[in-house]
C-alpha positions, 0 to 999 in steps of 0.5 A: 500499500503506498503511503501519502506523503503530507506536507511538513507543518510549522507551528504558527508564530504570532505575528513580529508585530502583534501588539505593537505600534508600526510606523513612525517613531516619535522624536524626543522632546527636549525635556525628554532628552534631558531626563534621559541623559539625566538618568544615565549620568546619575547611574554613571554609565559612561557608555550610555551617555556617550551613545545617547548623546551621539546618538542625538547628535549624529542623526545617524541610522543605527547600523551607522552609529554602532559601526563608528571607529575611535578613529572616527571621532578621536584625534590627538586626544580630543574629539573632533567637533564636525566628523563625516562619515559614509552611509552603509545604506547609500553610500554617500558621506554625511557629516554631523556636528558634536556639541560640546556635552557630546564630546566631553561625554564621547572622551570620557567613555574612550579614556575609561578602562573598558576602552583600553585597546578598543578600535570601535567606539561601542565595543559589544559585550559578546564575543560574536561581534566587534560592535554593538549591534543594532538590536542591542542598541534598540533593546537599550533605547527601549530601556531608556525611554521606558526609564522615564514613563514612556511607551517604549512601542512609540519609540525607536532608534529612529526616535533618536535620529529624528529628535535633533532633526524634528526640532531643527525643522520646527524652528528653521522651517528649513528642509534643505538643511534637514535633507543634507543633515540626515543624509537624504538624497531627496527632499520629498524622503525628508518630508516623508521621514519627519512627517511634516505634512501630517504635522503641518495638517494637525497644527492647522486642525487643532486652531480650527474650533466647531 
């Protein structure tokens, strides 16, 4: 008697995005940036202070941020005030400014005992990777926002990338400047990324009373 070969079945896994808010992640407000920074500084977490400050200043994607090397920022015992890196997504260079507070935190981290002999700026604590992974970085961001009472599902690594860019746009309205800072090839990408049209529409709606 011939046997009927049935297709193999796999257990049904819940969707990866079940219960999560998918879409653009909110930028942090200045008071939220200060709250996270204050908590990290009080905990004397040198690595996380440097990582958080640099994420806000650089406006880099997580994949580019975690790959930064000490030599990208530190020269002759001091931290550059402007840095240029090649984006892994586009292969194009992008420049960013490093504020005084960030330079101080990065230098303190680089000079700390755990960084002796390290070439990468944020080394991984696991032997399989030379630097912090994007997944590890995302977990850190979730911890940071949760610690100040924010919903971790509404924020992510792109929240840090968007924070300073969104603030610059709100203060200046200069989309071209934000486009250059984010390393976008088209201004349309910047408009979509910042959610400019939606924000403007909501601002108009808030002024209308019926």
